[in-house]
C-alpha positions in Angstrom: -59.3 -78.9 31.0 -56.1 -81.0 31.4 -56.2 -84.8 32.1 -55.1 -84.1 35.7 -58.0 -81.7 36.2 -60.5 -84.1 34.7 -59.3 -86.9 37.0 -59.4 -84.5 40.0 -63.0 -83.5 39.3 -64.0 -87.2 38.8 -62.2 -88.2 42.1 -64.1 -85.5 44.0 -67.3 -86.8 42.5 -66.3 -90.4 43.5 -65.6 -89.3 47.1 -69.0 -87.7 47.3 -70.9 -90.5 45.7 -69.1 -93.4 47.5 -68.4 -91.9 50.9 -70.3 -88.6 51.2 -67.1 -86.6 51.3 -66.9 -83.0 50.0 -63.3 -83.3 49.0 -61.1 -80.3 48.3 -58.1 -80.1 46.0 -55.7 -80.8 48.9 -57.3 -84.2 49.4 -57.0 -85.2 45.7 -53.3 -85.8 45.4 -52.1 -86.8 41.9 -48.5 -87.6 41.0 -46.7 -89.2 38.1 -46.8 -93.0 38.4 -43.4 -94.5 39.3 -41.6 -96.2 36.4 -41.7 -99.6 38.0 -45.6 -99.6 38.0 -48.1 -99.7 35.2 -50.0 -96.4 34.7 -49.5 -92.8 34.0 -50.9 -91.0 37.0 -51.3 -92.1 40.6 -54.0 -91.1 43.1 -53.1 -91.2 46.8 -56.2 -92.6 48.5 -55.2 -92.2 52.2 -57.0 -88.9 52.7 -60.3 -90.8 52.0 -59.7 -93.8 54.2 -61.0 -92.4 57.5 -64.4 -91.3 56.1 -64.8 -94.5 54.1 -64.0 -96.7 57.1 -62.3 -99.2 54.8 -58.8 -100.4 54.2 -56.8 -98.3 51.7 -56.8 -101.1 49.1 -60.6 -101.4 49.2 -61.0 -97.6 48.8 -58.5 -97.6 45.9 -60.5 -100.4 44.2 -63.8 -98.5 44.6 -62.5 -95.2 43.4 -60.6 -96.9 40.5 -63.8 -98.6 39.3 -65.7 -95.3 39.5 -63.1 -93.4 37.5 -63.1 -96.1 34.7 -66.9 -95.8 34.5 -67.3 -92.1 34.8 -64.2 -90.0 34.1 -64.0 -90.5 30.4 -60.2 -90.5 30.5 -59.2 -93.5 32.7 -59.1 -96.8 30.8 -57.8 -99.1 33.5 -56.2 -99.1 37.0 -54.2 -101.1 39.4 -53.8 -100.8 43.2 -50.5 -100.9 45.2 -51.4 -100.5 48.9 -52.9 -97.0 49.3 -51.9 -95.9 45.8 -54.2 -96.1 42.8 -52.3 -96.2 39.5 -54.3 -95.0 36.6 -53.8 -95.7 32.9 -55.1 -93.0 30.7 -57.1 -93.9 27.5 -55.3 -93.3 24.2 -58.1 -91.1 22.9 -57.5 -88.8 25.9 -53.8 -88.5 25.1 -54.6 -87.7 21.4 -57.2 -85.0 22.5 -54.7 -83.5 24.9 -52.1 -83.1 22.2 -54.6 -81.4 20.0 -55.5 -79.1 22.8 -51.8 -78.3 23.4 -51.3 -77.7 19.7 -54.1 -75.1 19.6 -52.4 -72.9 22.1 -49.1 -71.3 21.1 -48.2 -70.7 24.7 -49.8 -73.7 26.4 -49.0 -73.8 30.1 -48.3 -70.1 30.4 -50.8 -67.5 31.9 -51.5 -64.0 30.7 -51.8 -61.2 33.2 -55.3 -59.7 33.5 -56.2 -56.3 34.9 -56.3 -57.6 38.4 -52.9 -59.4 38.2 -50.4 -58.5 40.9 -47.6 -56.2 40.0 -44.2 -57.7 40.7 -41.1 -55.5 40.4 -37.8 -57.2 39.9 -34.5 -55.4 40.5 -31.3 -56.8 38.9 -27.9 -55.8 37.5 -27.1 -52.9 39.9 -23.8 -52.0 38.3 -21.2 -49.5 39.6 -20.1 -46.9 37.1 -16.5 -47.3 38.0 -15.9 -50.6 36.1 -17.3 -52.8 33.3 -19.7 -55.7 34.0 -18.0 -58.9 35.0 -18.9 -62.6 35.4 -20.8 -62.0 38.6 -23.0 -59.4 36.8 -23.6 -62.0 34.0 -25.2 -64.4 36.5 -27.1 -61.6 38.1 -28.5 -60.2 34.8 -29.4 -63.7 33.4 -31.2 -64.7 36.6 -33.0 -61.4 36.8 -34.2 -61.5 33.2 -35.2 -65.2 33.5 -37.1 -64.6 36.7 -39.0 -61.8 35.2 -40.1 -64.0 32.2 -41.1 -66.8 34.6 -43.1 -64.4 36.8 -44.8 -63.0 33.7 -45.6 -66.5 32.4 -47.3 -67.1 35.8 -49.8 -64.3 35.1 -48.1 -61.4 36.9 -47.6 -57.9 35.7 -43.8 -57.4 35.8 -41.6 -54.3 35.9 -37.9 -55.0 35.3 -35.8 -52.4 37.1 -32.2 -51.5 37.6 -30.5 -49.3 40.2 -27.2 -47.8 38.9 -24.7 -47.1 41.6 -23.4 -43.9 40.0 -22.1 -42.0 43.1 -19.9 -42.7 46.1 -16.2 -43.1 46.9 -15.6 -45.7 44.2 -16.8 -43.3 41.5 -14.6 -40.6 42.9 -11.6 -42.9 42.7 -12.0 -43.3 39.0 -12.6 -39.6 38.5 -9.5 -38.6 40.5 -7.3 -41.1 38.6 -8.5 -39.7 35.3 -7.7 -36.2 36.4 -4.2 -37.2 37.5 -3.2 -39.5 34.7 -5.8 -39.3 32.0 -4.4 -36.5 29.8 -7.9 -35.9 28.5 -8.3 -39.5 27.2 -11.8 -40.4 25.9 -13.3 -43.7 24.7 -12.8 -42.5 21.1 -9.1 -41.6 21.5 -8.4 -44.8 23.5 -10.4 -47.0 21.1 -12.2 -48.6 24.1 -15.7 -49.0 25.4 -16.4 -46.3 28.0 -16.9 -48.7 30.8 -13.6 -50.4 30.1 -11.8 -47.1 30.0 -13.2 -46.0 33.4 -12.4 -49.4 34.8 -8.8 -48.9 33.8 -8.6 -45.7 35.9 -10.2 -47.4 38.9 -7.4 -50.0 38.7 -4.8 -47.2 38.3 -6.1 -45.5 41.4 -5.8 -48.7 43.4 -2.3 -49.3 42.2 -1.1 -45.9 43.2 -3.0 -45.9 46.4 -1.4 -49.2 47.4 2.0 -47.7 46.8 1.2 -44.7 49.0 -0.1 -47.0 51.8 3.0 -49.1 51.6 5.3 -46.0 51.7 3.4 -44.3 54.5 3.2 -47.5 56.6 7.0 -47.9 56.4 7.4 -44.3 57.6 5.0 -44.8 60.5 6.8 -48.0 61.6 10.1 -46.2 61.5 8.6 -43.7 63.8 7.8 -46.4 66.3 4.2 -47.3 65.5 3.1 -51.0 65.6 2.7 -52.5 62.1 -1.0 -53.2 62.3 -1.8 -49.8 63.6 0.5 -48.2 61.1 -1.2 -50.0 58.2 -4.7 -48.9 59.2 -3.6 -45.3 59.7 -1.9 -45.3 56.3 -5.0 -46.6 54.6 -7.0 -43.7 56.1 -4.5 -41.0 55.6 -2.8 -41.8 52.3 -3.1 -38.6 50.1 -5.1 -40.3 47.3 -7.9 -41.6 49.6 -8.0 -38.3 51.4 -8.4 -36.5 48.0 -11.1 -39.0 47.0 -13.1 -38.3 50.1 -12.8 -34.6 49.6 -14.1 -35.0 46.1 -17.1 -37.0 47.4 -18.0 -34.2 49.8 -17.6 -31.7 46.9 -19.9 -33.9 44.8 -22.6 -34.1 47.5 -22.3 -30.3 47.8 -22.9 -29.9 44.1 -19.5 -28.6 43.2 -20.0 -27.6 39.4 -16.6 -28.8 38.3 -16.8 -32.2 40.0 -20.4 -32.7 38.8 -19.5 -31.9 35.2 -16.7 -34.4 35.2 -18.9 -37.0 36.9 -21.6 -36.5 34.3 -19.2 -36.8 31.4 -17.5 -40.0 32.7 -20.8 -41.6 33.6 -22.1 -41.1 30.1 -19.1 -42.9 28.7 -19.9 -45.8 31.0 -23.6 -45.9 30.2 -22.9 -46.2 26.5 -20.6 -49.2 27.3 -23.2 -50.8 29.5 -25.8 -50.5 26.8 -23.7 -52.5 24.4 -23.1 -55.2 27.0 -26.8 -55.5 27.9 -27.8 -55.6 24.2 -25.3 -58.5 23.5 -26.5 -60.3 26.7 -30.1 -59.9 25.6 -31.4 -58.2 28.7 -33.2 -54.9 29.2 -35.1 -52.8 31.8 -38.5 -51.1 32.0 -37.2 -48.4 34.4 -33.7 -47.4 35.5 -33.1 -45.6 38.8 -29.8 -43.8 39.7 -28.4 -43.7 43.1 -27.5 -40.0 42.5 -31.3 -39.3 42.4 -32.4 -41.7 45.2 -29.9 -41.0 48.0 -31.4 -37.6 48.8 -34.8 -39.3 49.0 -33.3 -41.8 51.3 -31.8 -39.1 53.5 -35.3 -37.5 53.8 -36.9 -40.8 54.8 -34.1 -41.4 57.4 -34.7 -37.9 58.8 -38.4 -38.7 59.0 -37.6 -42.0 60.8 -35.4 -40.0 63.2 -38.3 -37.7 64.1 -40.6 -40.6 64.7 -38.1 -42.3 67.0 -37.3 -45.2 64.7 -33.6 -44.1 64.4 -31.2 -42.2 66.7 -28.3 -39.8 66.2 -25.0 -40.4 67.9 -22.7 -37.7 69.4 -20.6 -37.5 66.2 -23.7 -36.7 64.1 -24.1 -40.1 62.5 -27.6 -41.7 62.3 -28.2 -45.3 63.2 -31.1 -47.8 63.5 -31.1 -50.0 66.6 -32.3 -53.4 65.5 -31.2 -55.3 68.6 -34.8 -55.8 69.5 -35.2 -57.8 66.2 -32.2 -60.0 67.1 -29.9 -58.0 64.8 -27.4 -55.2 65.5 -27.1 -51.5 65.0 -27.1 -50.2 61.4 -25.4 -47.0 60.1 -27.8 -44.9 57.9 -25.9 -41.6 57.6 -22.2 -41.0 58.3 -21.0 -38.3 60.6 -20.2 -36.0 57.6 -23.8 -36.4 56.4 -23.0 -38.6 53.5 -25.2 -41.6 52.8 -24.6 -45.4 52.7 -26.1 -48.1 50.5 -28.9 -48.7 52.9 -30.0 -45.0 52.7 -29.9 -45.3 48.9 -32.1 -48.4 49.0 -34.6 -46.7 51.2 -34.8 -43.7 48.8 -35.1 -46.0 45.8 -38.0 -47.8 47.5 -39.7 -44.5 48.1 -39.4 -43.5 44.4 -40.5 -46.9 43.2 -43.5 -46.9 45.4 -44.5 -43.5 44.1 -44.0 -44.7 40.5 -45.8 -48.1 40.7 -48.5 -49.8 42.7 -46.1 -52.6 43.7 -47.5 -55.8 45.2 -44.2 -57.6 45.5 -40.6 -56.5 45.3 -37.9 -58.9 44.4 -34.2 -58.0 44.7 -31.8 -60.1 42.6 -28.6 -59.7 44.6 -25.7 -62.0 45.7 -25.8 -63.9 48.9 -23.1 -61.7 50.5 -25.9 -59.2 50.9 -28.3 -61.5 52.8 -28.0 -59.5 56.0 -28.4 -56.2 54.2 -31.8 -57.2 52.9 -32.9 -58.7 56.2 -32.2 -55.2 57.7 -33.8 -53.4 54.7 -37.0 -55.4 55.0 -37.4 -54.3 58.7 -36.5 -50.7 57.9 -39.0 -50.4 55.0 -41.7 -51.9 57.1 -41.0 -49.4 59.9 -41.2 -46.6 57.4 -44.6 -47.7 56.1 -43.9 -49.5 52.8 -46.6 -52.2 52.5 -44.4 -54.6 50.7 -41.4 -54.0 52.8 -42.0 -56.8 55.3 -42.5 -59.3 52.5 -39.8 -58.2 50.1 -38.0 -61.1 48.4 -34.2 -61.2 48.3 -33.5 -63.6 45.4 -30.1 -64.6 46.8 -27.6 -66.3 44.5 -24.1 -67.8 45.0 -20.8 -67.0 43.5 -19.7 -68.0 40.0 -16.2 -68.8 39.1 -14.1 -70.4 36.3 -11.9 -73.5 36.6 -8.8 -71.4 36.1 -10.1 -68.5 38.2 -10.3 -66.3 35.1 -10.6 -66.5 31.3 -9.3 -63.1 30.3 -9.3 -60.1 32.6 -8.2 -56.5 32.3 -7.8 -56.2 36.0 -6.3 -59.6 36.6 -8.9 -60.5 39.2 -12.3 -60.6 37.5 -13.7 -62.0 34.2 -15.0 -59.2 31.9 -18.5 -59.8 30.6 -17.7 -58.6 27.1 -14.6 -60.8 26.9 -16.6 -63.8 28.2 -19.4 -63.5 25.7 -17.0 -62.9 22.8 -15.0 -66.0 23.8 -18.2 -68.1 24.0 -19.2 -67.1 20.5 -15.7 -67.8 19.2 -15.8 -71.2 20.9 -19.2 -72.0 19.4 -17.9 -71.1 16.0 -14.8 -73.3 16.3 -16.7 -76.3 17.8 -19.4 -76.1 15.1 -16.9 -75.8 12.3 -15.0 -78.9 13.7 -18.2 -80.9 14.0 -19.4 -79.9 10.5 -22.5 -78.3 11.8 -22.1 -75.3 9.5 -22.1 -77.1 6.2 -24.1 -75.4 3.4 -24.4 -72.1 5.4 -23.5 -68.6 4.3 -20.9 -66.8 6.3 -23.6 -64.5 7.7 -25.6 -67.5 8.8 -22.6 -69.1 10.5 -21.9 -65.9 12.5 -25.5 -65.6 13.6 -25.8 -69.3 14.6 -22.4 -69.0 16.5 -23.8 -66.1 18.4 -27.0 -67.9 19.3 -25.2 -71.1 20.3 -22.4 -69.4 22.1 -24.6 -67.2 24.2 -27.1 -70.0 24.6 -24.4 -72.2 26.0 -23.3 -69.5 28.5 -26.9 -68.7 29.6 -28.0 -72.3 30.0 -24.9 -73.4 31.9 -25.5 -70.6 34.4 -29.2 -70.9 34.7 -29.5 -74.6 35.0 -27.8 -74.4 38.4 -29.9 -73.7 41.5 -29.3 -69.9 42.0 -28.7 -70.4 45.7 -25.6 -72.5 45.0 -22.1 -71.4 44.2 -21.1 -72.6 40.8 -18.1 -73.3 38.6 -18.6 -72.2 35.0 -16.7 -74.3 32.6 -16.7 -72.8 29.0 -15.5 -76.0 27.3 -18.2 -78.1 29.0 -21.0 -75.7 28.3 -20.4 -75.7 24.5 -20.8 -79.5 24.3 -23.5 -80.7 21.9 -24.3 -83.7 24.1 -25.5 -83.8 27.7 -27.2 -81.2 29.8 -26.1 -78.2 27.8 -27.7 -75.3 25.8 -26.3 -76.5 22.4 -27.8 -80.0 23.0 -31.2 -78.5 23.4 -30.8 -76.0 20.6 -29.6 -78.7 18.2 -32.6 -80.9 19.0 -34.9 -77.9 18.2 -33.1 -77.3 14.9 -33.3 -81.0 14.1 -37.1 -81.0 14.6 -37.5 -77.8 12.5 -35.5 -79.6 9.8 -37.8 -82.6 9.9 -40.9 -80.3 9.7 -39.4 -78.5 6.6 -38.7 -81.8 4.9 -42.3 -82.9 5.6 -43.7 -79.7 4.2 -41.6 -80.2 1.0 -43.1 -83.7 0.7 -46.6 -82.3 1.1 -47.0 -83.8 4.6 -48.8 -81.8 7.4 -48.6 -82.2 11.1 -52.2 -82.9 12.2 -54.3 -85.0 14.5 -54.9 -88.6 13.5 -56.6 -91.6 15.1 -53.6 -93.9 15.5 -52.6 -96.5 18.0 -50.0 -94.9 20.3 -46.6 -96.4 21.3 -45.7 -96.0 25.0 -42.9 -93.6 24.2 -45.4 -91.4 22.3 -47.7 -91.4 25.3 -44.7 -90.6 27.6 -43.8 -87.7 25.3 -47.3 -86.3 25.3 -47.4 -86.5 29.0 -44.0 -84.7 29.2 -45.2 -81.9 26.9 -48.3 -81.4 29.0 -46.1 -80.9 32.1 -44.7 -77.6 30.8 -47.4 -75.6 32.7 -46.5 -77.4 36.0 -42.9 -76.6 35.5 -43.6 -72.9 34.8 -45.9 -72.7 37.9 -43.3 -74.4 40.1 -40.5 -72.2 38.9 -42.6 -69.1 39.7 -43.5 -70.5 43.1 -39.9 -71.3 44.0 -38.3 -68.2 42.2 -36.2 -70.8 40.4 -35.5 -70.5 36.6 -33.4 -73.7 37.0 -36.7 -75.6 37.0 -37.4 -74.5 33.5 -33.9 -75.5 32.3 -34.4 -78.9 33.9 -37.8 -79.3 32.1 -36.3 -78.3 28.7 -33.5 -80.8 29.1 -35.8 -83.7 30.2 -38.1 -83.0 27.3 -35.2 -82.9 24.8 -33.7 -86.0 26.2 -37.1 -87.8 26.0 -37.7 -86.7 22.4 -34.2 -87.9 21.3 -35.0 -91.3 22.9 -38.3 -91.5 21.0 -36.6 -90.4 17.7 -33.9 -93.0 18.1 -36.6 -95.8 18.3 -39.2 -94.4 15.9 -39.1 -92.8 12.5 -41.2 -89.8 11.8 -40.9 -89.3 8.0 -40.5 -93.0 7.3 -43.4 -94.1 9.6 -45.5 -97.1 8.5 -48.4 -95.0 7.2 -49.5 -91.4 6.4 -51.7 -91.1 9.5 -48.7 -92.1 11.7 -46.5 -89.6 10.0 -49.0 -86.8 10.5 -49.4 -87.6 14.2 -45.7 -87.9 14.8 -45.1 -84.6 13.1 -47.7 -83.0 15.4 -45.9 -84.5 18.3 -42.5 -83.2 17.2 -44.0 -79.8 16.4 -45.2 -79.4 20.0 -41.9 -80.6 21.5 -40.2 -77.9 19.5 -42.8 -75.3 20.6 -42.2 -76.1 24.3 -38.4 -76.1 23.8 -38.7 -72.6 22.1 -41.1 -71.2 24.8 -39.1 -72.7 27.7 -35.8 -71.5 26.4 -37.3 -68.1 25.8 -38.2 -67.8 29.5 -34.4 -68.3 30.1 -33.6 -65.6 27.5 -32.1 -68.2 25.2 -32.7 -68.2 21.4 -33.1 -71.3 19.4 -31.8 -71.5 15.8 -34.0 -72.8 12.9 -30.9 -74.4 11.3 -27.7 -75.7 12.9 
């Protein structure tokens, strides 16, 4: 039982003994004591005042006295108006540290058989281009959220829906047919996703030229410029061919399907390399090519039940004006499906595959309206979690210069970004002398851990709902609120523990008088579970990043003022080693929830 829980139980007993109140947990409000007051934890006594029929100060005095005499953990107290500031006995802090030390994952919960099943969808790439900076934020958030939900005692299924069909895929295929000359990833010396992305860009380049030429012709023929541009966009030969290819694909044309399968396999091989480098994975991958037909079936079912309606041109719509929204297209006039149809079909398959209790979609905030509509449609169609689905909405991420390096000139390639971060980590570490006495292999591995850690931490420390500016140079700094700063502190602690072991010193409990900064550090270590719980409640991995940074900063302040290996006596050395070991443990566990590795040496 934690110190907070012991105080809560004693406070309930005090309320019963002193005032005859059967207090619940909501009445017993504990918070960290503000720095300007003496104490470690503060109890708010206002909830007891009415029943006690006394002034807040008197109630605080009586409860404070009861806790000192009966709780076993409170050594003294002071009263500030209706706030009871409690000082915790040193023995209680030492016992708490021993308890924390005995649990390798203190503060995290394990899922039992009755734990709710949470499915988290993230990544959702298109097979017409490589993953970019936006995907990096998506994947890192999805992975971290999955770890946080798991640490809160949920069963978690990590899932991905690959957008492997549609007009954008046909554009890459058509460009390859016209200008590819049989090129493959092997002959080009490129990852498959990069190669296909090049053809998507090529399509766009030629299409723009066609639109420009056709627009000029139409204007010469007397058509207004705006009308001519729109007509040219619809009727340019390339886009017409692409739409024809899409119809052929949906009609299972064997030639189109064979090419589609071959090119997608190139892309998947490329994606797998990127995911592996990024350190993310999935328990189940769904493909839009499998789910869109399921979606069409559910839409037809909804049509029969009167949830949807068909217009004169054959297209199918959902009228959501009654819910304060608008009308939403579900099937086009030519019978082809849209993203909403695919999401409905994917939901059907997922519900068949898993007993989902909660569904979380990690998708950018430009899709807020989409998920508002999807929630309503899934609920209408009978999915029990539809109404309560969670759209984990996140903001845009950009670089100070707009781009670092880009094949397309508009987006930042994920592979290029990760390679650049690792190179920057190597360069910075070499310049600072962090790599002295390491083999070349060790240097490369630490550069990978630090470079990717810098990237991940810089992205994940920001509240997901906010737009963010990713500054590579700032992220690699070994000081301040960065991944390398936290990683370096972990490596420093591990170095201290190795030196202690070489000297025959062990980290273990000892009855020593505690300095205030030692007490503060134990208290911070004990707050890990609260941080994990809050991050799960808020769907906010940034809360874990904040905790890791605050713990690291606090340890460094302690280490600046107090020696560990040169402490005054052996008992003090043992205790401080125990303290340091548990700081390192929480850093390792917290960073692991963010998908960030920590190096043993640095």
